[in-house]
N, C-alpha and C positions, 0 to 999 in steps of 0.2 A: 452807290449803295442801294440807293431808293431803287435805281432803274434796273439793277440786276435781280433785286427782290420782287419786282412787279413782273419782269419777263418771265422770271420761275412761277410767281403766281398765276399767270395768266397761262403758262403751259401746263401747270397742275389742274387748273379750272376747265381748260380745253380738253384734257385727259379723263376728268371726271365725267364731263358731259357726254364724250364719246363713249365711254364706259357704261353709263345710264342709258344711252341710245342703244347701244349695241348688246347689253343685258337687261331688258325690260322686269325683269323678275327682282333685280334689285331695288327697284324703285318701293317696294313693300318689305323689303327686308332693314330692320332698324340696325342691326348689327354691322351690316353693309354700311349703311352711312357714317354710323359712328368710327367705324375702321377709315373709310375716306378722309372726314373731317380730322381725324388723328394726323393725317399726313399732311394737310392743308393748314390746319389751323396756325402752327409755330410759325409758317411763312406768311401770313396775314398779321400775327402778332408783330413780326418784325417790321413789316412795311409800315405798321401802324405807329410803331416806336419809332423809327426812322422820321416819319412826318411830324410826330409830334417833337423831337429834336429841333426840326428846321422850323417850327413855330406854325405849323400849319395846325389849324382848328376843324374839328368835324363838324359838317354841317348837318344839320338836324333836318329830317322830311318833314315837310308841312304836313299837320295834321290833316285828316280827312273825317268828314263824318258820316254816317252809316248810309245815310242819302247818296253821297257822292259816291261810296263805294258800291252801292248797289246798280247806281245809273251810269257807271264805267260802260264802256263798250269794253268787251271781250274779243281781242284780235286772236285771229287762228295762227299756231303755234310757226308756220312756214310764211305768214304775210309780212315780208320786210318793206316790201314797198310803200305801204301806207305811213311807215314810221319816216321815211325821207320827204315825204310831201308836205311842203309848207301849211300851218294851220292858217283860216282865214280869220 
């Protein structure tokens, strides 16, 4: 059940990303984002509920200070090579 929902969620997120890439005017339209979220949210909730049933706990992100956020390097959107390089 989890894998089915996860695959479906992945396809929905991929379709959303493709739509936003093809129609950049939707990036500034709150109603469009709300409509997209209304389709995706039930699947996200289903995956979360299934994971909870099997005992998986949500991992909380590590908190960052404002200095950390301001000092982070911003990677260009198409730069995927640097993500695969090991850190020193």
